[in-house]
Every structure is written in structure tokens, then in C-alpha cells.
N, C-alpha and C positions, 0 to 999 in steps of 0.2 A: 487856263489854269483852273482846276476844280479843287478849291480849298474847303476842308471840313474841319471844324473845331469841336472837339468833344470836351464838355466840361459842365459845370453847374453855374447857375446865375449868381451865386454868392461867392464864388471863388475869385479872388483878386487877380490871379495870373490869367484866368480865362477872360476876365474883363479887359485886362491889358492887351491880350492877344487880339480880341475883337476890335479894340480901339486902334491897334497897330495896323491891321488890315484896312479898317475903315478910313484911316488917315491917308492911305495910299490908294484909296478907291478900288480895292481889290474885293470882288464879291466873295462871300463865304457862306457856307451852310453851317449853322450852329446846331449841334445835337446836345440837348440837355440830358445828361446822364441820369438825373433823378426821374425824369419822365419816360424817356425812351430806352436808355441804356445803350449798349453796344452789341452788335450781333457777333456771332462766332466768326463769320467770314471777315468782318471788319477788324476784329481783334487779331486774327491770324495774319491779316495783311499788315497791320501795324507792327506786329512782332517780327515778321520777316523783313520789313524795312529797317527796323531798329537793329536786327541781328547783323545786318551788313556793316554797321558801325561799331556795334558792341563786341562782335567776334563770335558769339554763340547765341542760340535761341534762349537758353536759360538766363544768360546775362541780360538779354532784351526783356524777358519777363520780369526779372528782378528790378530793372529800371522803371518798369510800369507801376510797381507797387508803391503806394504812398505810405511812407514810414511814419508820417504824422497823423495817420488815420486813427481814430479812437479804437477801432477794432483790428489794429495792425497785428496783435498777438494771434488772432484767429487765422491769419494767413502766413505769418512769418515762419512758423515751424512745420508747415506742410511739406510733403515730399515735392520735389521739383515739378513732376508731372501734374500734380493736383493744383498748383498755384494758378495756372491759366484758367482752369475750370472755376476756381473760387472767384477770380476776377469777373468771369461771365455771370456768375450768380449774384455778385454784389459789385456793380461797377463803381460804387463810391470808394472802393479800395484803390482805384486807379489814380495815379498822379495826374494832376490837371495843369494846363490843358494838354490834350493830345491833338496835334495839328497834323492833318494828313493832306498831302498834295497828290491827288490821283492815287495810283497804286504803286508809285515808285519811290516816294519819300514820305517820311513821318518824323515828327519830333515829340518829345515829352517835356513839358514845362515851357517857360517863356524863353524862346530862342530867336530873337529878331535877326541876329547875324546869319543864321542859317536860312531864315525866310527871305532875306535880301537876295540870296543866291537863287531863289526860285523864280524871281521876276524875269 
């Protein structure tokens, strides 16, 4: 199982996710969005995984946007196609944590019930 956690060190849900996996001795790779960000391929993979559950690609992109972000207005009113590009430009608009299990599963936010099924 190759788990990646995308988030920032100051985000409480990211810390809780890291602690959840650590308590179960599941190795994770933590990617700090402030330092490294998320690549286009990684973001597309997360969107496609979320689209399986959300129903459409645009619903998946919407679920990734952090509505509590201080710059939410700069992304909220963009056309649907431009929102994913804006998330790549500024990964701090992403809801955290994004937890990815290989290329087949991903979650947004703190979702321990889903992660239990990954074991």
C-alpha cells in the first residue's frame, strides 16, 4: 500500500491523518503543499479517483476546493475548466488533506472510515 498525504504542516486535519496512519503503523509519504505543491499528473489522478464517487469530473474538482480559503473568491467564480488550472497554480486552495492510495483511490479531508477499507 503506497499512501501519500498532501497537506500543510499547520493544517489540523492533515496532522490527524498523519497520526491515524502512524497509529496503525502504515507508512506514508507526506507532501507539503507549501513547499512542493502537487504536480499536474498527481492532481489529474486524484480528480479521476474522486470522479468515480462524485459522479463527474467537475464535481470532483469542486470537492477539492477549500471554501474556507482566504482567497476562495479568486477561484469560486472561474469557469469550470479553469478551476483545475488555478488549483495547480496555487495548491493552498486545495482542501486538506488529500490522501491517495496508489492510483486507484483518493479522499479529500479526514476520512478514517474509508481508509480502514484500504487495509
